[in-house]
C-alpha positions in Angstrom: -23.7 36.0 -57.0 -24.3 36.8 -53.3 -22.0 39.7 -52.2 -20.7 37.6 -49.3 -19.4 35.0 -51.7 -17.1 37.6 -53.2 -15.4 37.9 -49.8 -13.1 34.9 -49.8 -11.3 33.5 -46.8 -8.0 32.5 -48.4 -6.9 30.1 -45.6 -10.2 28.3 -45.8 -10.4 28.5 -49.6 -14.2 29.3 -49.6 -16.4 32.4 -49.2 -17.7 33.6 -45.9 -21.3 32.4 -46.7 -20.1 28.9 -47.5 -17.9 28.8 -44.4 -20.8 29.8 -42.2 -23.0 27.1 -43.9 -20.3 24.5 -43.1 -20.0 25.8 -39.5 -23.7 25.6 -38.8 -23.9 22.1 -40.3 -20.8 20.9 -38.5 -22.3 22.0 -35.2 -25.3 19.8 -36.0 -23.0 17.0 -37.3 -21.0 17.0 -34.1 -24.2 16.9 -32.0 -25.4 14.0 -34.2 -22.2 12.1 -33.4 -22.8 12.7 -29.6 -26.5 11.6 -30.0 -25.9 8.3 -31.7 -22.4 7.6 -30.4 -19.0 8.0 -32.0 -18.7 4.5 -33.4 -22.2 4.3 -34.8 -21.6 7.7 -36.4 -18.5 6.4 -38.1 -20.4 3.3 -39.3 -22.7 5.8 -41.0 -19.6 7.3 -42.7 -18.9 3.8 -44.0 -22.3 3.4 -45.6 -22.2 6.8 -47.2 -18.7 6.4 -48.6 -19.5 2.9 -49.9 -22.5 4.4 -51.7 -20.5 7.3 -53.1 -17.7 5.1 -54.3 -20.2 2.7 -55.9 -21.8 5.5 -57.8 -18.3 6.8 -58.8 -17.4 3.4 -60.2 -20.6 3.3 -62.2 -20.2 6.8 -63.5 -16.6 6.0 -64.7 -18.1 3.2 -66.7 -21.1 5.0 -68.2 -19.9 8.6 -68.2 -22.3 11.4 -67.8 -25.8 10.5 -66.6 -28.6 12.8 -67.9 -27.5 16.3 -67.0 -25.0 15.2 -64.3 -21.3 15.3 -65.5 -19.4 12.1 -64.9 -18.1 12.0 -61.3 -20.0 15.0 -60.0 -22.7 13.1 -58.1 -20.3 10.6 -56.6 -18.0 13.4 -55.4 -21.0 14.9 -53.7 -21.9 11.7 -51.9 -18.4 10.8 -50.8 -16.9 14.2 -50.3 -19.7 16.5 -49.3 -21.7 14.0 -47.2 -19.4 11.0 -46.3 -16.4 13.2 -45.5 -18.3 16.4 -45.0 -20.2 18.1 -42.1 -22.8 15.4 -41.7 -20.9 12.1 -41.3 -17.3 13.2 -41.7 -15.1 11.5 -39.0 -13.5 14.8 -38.1 -17.0 16.1 -37.2 -19.5 13.4 -36.3 -17.0 10.8 -34.9 -15.0 13.6 -33.2 -18.1 15.0 -31.6 -19.0 11.6 -30.3 -15.5 11.1 -28.9 -15.6 14.4 -27.1 -19.1 13.7 -25.7 -17.8 10.4 -24.2 -14.9 12.2 -22.6 -17.2 14.8 -21.1 -19.7 12.3 -19.9 -17.0 10.1 -18.4 -16.3 13.0 -16.0 -19.7 14.6 -15.7 -22.0 11.5 -15.7 -20.0 8.5 -14.5 -23.3 7.0 -13.3 -24.3 6.5 -16.9 -21.6 3.8 -17.2 -23.4 0.5 -18.0 -20.5 -1.6 -16.7 -19.5 -1.9 -13.0 -15.9 -2.4 -14.0 -13.9 -2.1 -17.2 -12.4 0.7 -19.2 -13.0 4.2 -18.2 -16.5 5.4 -19.4 -14.8 8.3 -21.2 -13.5 5.6 -23.7 -16.9 4.1 -24.5 -17.4 5.3 -28.1 -20.3 2.9 -28.6 -22.5 4.8 -26.1 -25.4 6.8 -27.6 -26.2 9.9 -25.5 -29.6 10.6 -27.0 -31.0 14.0 -26.4 -29.1 15.3 -23.3 -28.6 19.0 -24.2 -25.2 19.6 -22.6 -23.7 16.5 -24.1 -25.0 17.4 -27.5 -23.5 20.9 -27.1 -20.1 19.3 -26.4 -20.4 17.2 -29.5 -21.5 20.3 -31.5 -18.5 22.4 -30.4 -16.0 19.7 -31.1 -17.6 18.9 -34.5 -17.2 22.5 -35.4 -13.6 22.6 -34.2 -12.9 19.5 -36.3 -14.3 21.1 -39.4 -12.5 24.4 -38.9 -9.2 22.7 -38.2 -9.5 20.5 -41.3 -10.5 23.4 -43.6 -7.7 25.6 -42.1 -4.9 23.1 -42.6 -6.0 22.1 -46.1 -6.6 25.7 -47.1 -3.2 26.8 -45.6 -1.3 24.5 -47.9 -3.4 24.7 -51.0 -4.4 28.4 -51.1 -1.6 30.1 -49.1 1.5 27.9 -49.4 0.5 26.7 -52.9 1.3 23.0 -52.5 -0.8 19.9 -52.0 -1.5 18.9 -48.4 1.5 16.8 -47.2 -0.8 14.5 -45.2 -4.5 13.6 -44.6 -5.6 16.6 -42.5 -9.0 15.0 -41.9 -7.3 12.2 -40.0 -5.1 14.8 -38.2 -8.2 16.7 -37.2 -9.8 13.6 -35.7 -7.0 12.9 -33.3 -6.1 16.5 -32.6 -9.6 17.3 -31.3 -9.5 14.0 -29.2 -6.2 15.1 -27.6 -7.7 18.6 -27.0 -10.7 17.0 -25.1 -8.4 15.4 -22.5 -7.1 18.6 -20.8 -10.4 20.4 -21.4 -12.3 17.8 -19.4 -9.6 17.1 -16.8 -7.8 14.0 -18.1 -4.0 13.5 -18.4 -2.8 14.2 -22.0 -1.0 10.9 -22.2 -1.2 9.2 -18.8 1.3 7.4 -16.7 2.1 3.8 -17.8 1.6 1.1 -15.3 4.2 -1.2 -16.8 7.7 -0.8 -18.2 7.1 2.2 -20.5 4.4 3.3 -22.8 4.6 0.3 -25.1 4.3 -2.4 -22.4 0.9 -4.2 -22.4 2.1 -6.6 -19.7 -0.1 -5.1 -16.9 -3.2 -5.9 -19.1 -2.0 -9.4 -19.8 -1.5 -10.0 -16.0 -5.0 -8.5 -15.3 -3.5 -5.8 -13.1 -5.9 -3.1 -11.8 -5.6 0.4 -10.7 -7.7 2.9 -8.9 -8.3 5.9 -11.3 -9.8 9.3 -10.7 -8.8 10.9 -14.0 -12.4 11.1 -15.1 -13.8 12.6 -11.9 -15.1 9.4 -10.2 -13.0 6.8 -8.4 -13.0 3.5 -10.4 -11.1 0.2 -10.6 -10.1 -0.6 -14.1 -7.3 -2.3 -16.0 -3.9 -0.8 -15.2 -3.2 -0.7 -19.0 -6.1 -0.5 -21.5 -5.3 -1.7 -25.0 -7.5 -0.1 -27.7 -8.6 -3.6 -28.9 -8.0 -6.5 -26.5 -8.3 -8.9 -29.4 -6.0 -6.8 -31.7 -2.9 -5.7 -30.0 -0.3 -8.5 -30.3 2.3 -7.7 -32.9 2.0 -10.9 -34.9 -1.8 -10.6 -35.2 -1.7 -6.9 -36.0 0.8 -7.6 -38.8 -1.2 -10.5 -40.1 -4.5 -8.5 -40.4 -2.6 -5.6 -41.9 -1.2 -7.8 -44.7 -4.6 -9.4 -45.3 -6.5 -6.1 -45.3 -3.9 -4.3 -47.4 -3.9 -7.0 -50.1 -7.7 -6.9 -50.3 -7.7 -3.1 -50.6 -5.0 -3.2 -53.1 -7.1 -5.5 -55.3 -10.1 -3.3 -54.9 -8.1 -0.3 -56.1 -6.6 -2.3 -58.9 -10.0 -3.4 -60.2 -12.1 -0.2 -59.5 -9.7 2.7 -59.1 -11.3 3.6 -55.8 -9.2 4.6 -52.9 -12.1 4.7 -50.5 -14.3 1.6 -51.3 -12.2 -0.6 -49.1 -12.2 2.0 -46.4 -16.0 2.1 -46.6 -16.3 -1.6 -46.3 -14.0 -1.6 -43.3 -16.1 1.1 -41.6 -19.3 -0.9 -42.3 -17.8 -4.0 -40.8 -17.6 -2.2 -37.5 -21.4 -2.5 -37.2 -20.8 -6.1 -36.1 -18.3 -4.9 -33.5 -20.8 -2.3 -32.2 -23.4 -5.0 -32.0 -21.1 -7.1 -29.8 -19.7 -9.7 -32.2 -16.4 -10.7 -30.6 -13.0 -10.1 -32.2 -14.1 -8.1 -35.3 -10.9 -6.4 -36.4 -10.7 -2.7 -37.1 -9.2 -2.2 -40.5 -10.1 1.1 -42.1 -6.5 2.5 -41.6 -5.3 -0.7 -43.1 -7.5 -0.8 -46.2 -7.0 2.9 -46.9 -3.2 2.6 -47.0 -3.5 -0.7 -48.8 -5.2 1.1 -51.7 -2.6 3.9 -51.6 0.2 1.4 -51.6 -1.2 -0.3 -54.7 -1.6 3.1 -56.4 1.9 4.3 -55.8 3.4 0.9 -56.8 1.4 0.4 -60.0 3.4 2.8 -62.3 6.7 1.3 -61.3 5.8 -2.4 -60.9 3.3 -3.1 -63.7 2.7 -6.6 -62.4 -0.7 -7.0 -60.8 0.2 -9.7 -58.2 3.1 -7.6 -57.0 1.0 -4.5 -56.9 -1.5 -6.0 -54.4 1.4 -7.4 -52.4 2.8 -3.8 -52.0 -0.7 -2.9 -50.9 -0.4 -5.6 -48.3 2.9 -4.2 -47.1 1.4 -0.7 -46.8 -1.5 -2.2 -44.9 0.8 -4.0 -42.5 2.9 -0.9 -41.9 -0.3 1.1 -41.2 -1.5 -1.5 -38.8 1.8 -1.5 -36.9 1.9 2.3 -36.7 -1.7 2.2 -35.3 -0.6 -0.3 -32.7 2.4 1.8 -31.7 0.2 4.9 -31.3 -2.5 3.1 -29.3 0.2 1.9 -26.9 1.6 5.3 -26.5 -1.5 7.6 -26.5 -4.6 5.5 -25.9 -3.8 3.0 -23.3 -2.8 5.1 -20.3 -5.4 7.9 -20.1 -9.2 7.9 -19.8 -10.5 8.9 -23.2 -10.5 7.7 -26.7 -7.7 9.0 -29.0 -8.1 7.2 -32.3 -5.2 4.9 -33.4 -6.5 4.5 -37.0 -6.6 8.3 -37.4 -3.1 8.6 -36.0 -1.9 5.8 -38.3 -3.4 7.4 -41.4 -2.0 10.8 -40.5 1.5 9.4 -40.0 1.5 7.1 -43.0 0.1 9.7 -45.4 2.7 12.2 -44.2 5.3 9.6 -45.2 3.6 9.1 -48.6 3.0 12.9 -49.1 6.5 14.0 -48.4 8.0 11.3 -50.6 5.7 12.3 -53.4 6.6 16.0 -53.0 10.3 15.0 -53.1 9.7 13.0 -56.3 10.6 9.7 -54.7 7.1 8.3 -55.2 5.1 8.8 -58.4 2.0 10.0 -56.6 0.6 10.7 -53.2 -2.5 8.5 -53.6 -5.7 10.3 -52.8 -3.9 13.5 -51.5 
């Protein structure tokens, strides 16, 4: 064994050599997210997770394959690649988000639209090979990896309990919040209407002159995360639908992340400009968790998937509250699905630790 592997970093739970390997790869992963754009990077996450979960389902059915123990290959695809330093949302997506925030201030002339949301919120924009933008993505990708490893390692290896929430999701929105003051944006922003939750200015097509990204621009006074997915009734409806479907997927396959992967893949159509594609990965992930925590107590399949629907609806509504509070009034992207997952899984994790729920899902 390499001597450096003997030197463990308890709060990270791995050796120095492995930590350095992850750090170097996360720098490249964050730069990759900046190069291709945050949303395309997350779509890659969906494809990789979908592949990993498909392999996992196959291996659970057939057991070990040749010299590969059952589950080991799938864990590598989903965990090491999909949620690791190559396409992990806390690295590649986070790097792309930070790159957009930086470019919104540094290069407003890149903005392909004359009017609209602030360029710092454009997570579909691929920045190609511009070195300074790639460097920003790299730094924030590395920060995302370190924060996730630190928080997980702190609870598992130091405190000695399971993580009480999904720290990958926490890392995604924490680095996005960090990018705002770093690049000169307001942390939350000043609402144009009657409080943080009011979408009325958007509905009335009110405009404001904004300089929080460096350049003066006329843009909507309030900017909902998804103009086609912000009304309470519609958000609840898609939450119920996505949660039920994800609950069924978990019930039939045992996979927490297959529905999540499908949701992420569906964003390819949104990225290509298909109108009104809903964003559902925070819904399907919690739908599968809801089904899993309900199954031991309920034991009736139709009711299990309905509980998945309720969890999906709750996550959708939490995402909507967070977007109204933290996305709509400043000039950069802070991810409502990541905030919803972090909050909902904190609820699930704490109740599981207290013994109220039989499990904490994938935690």
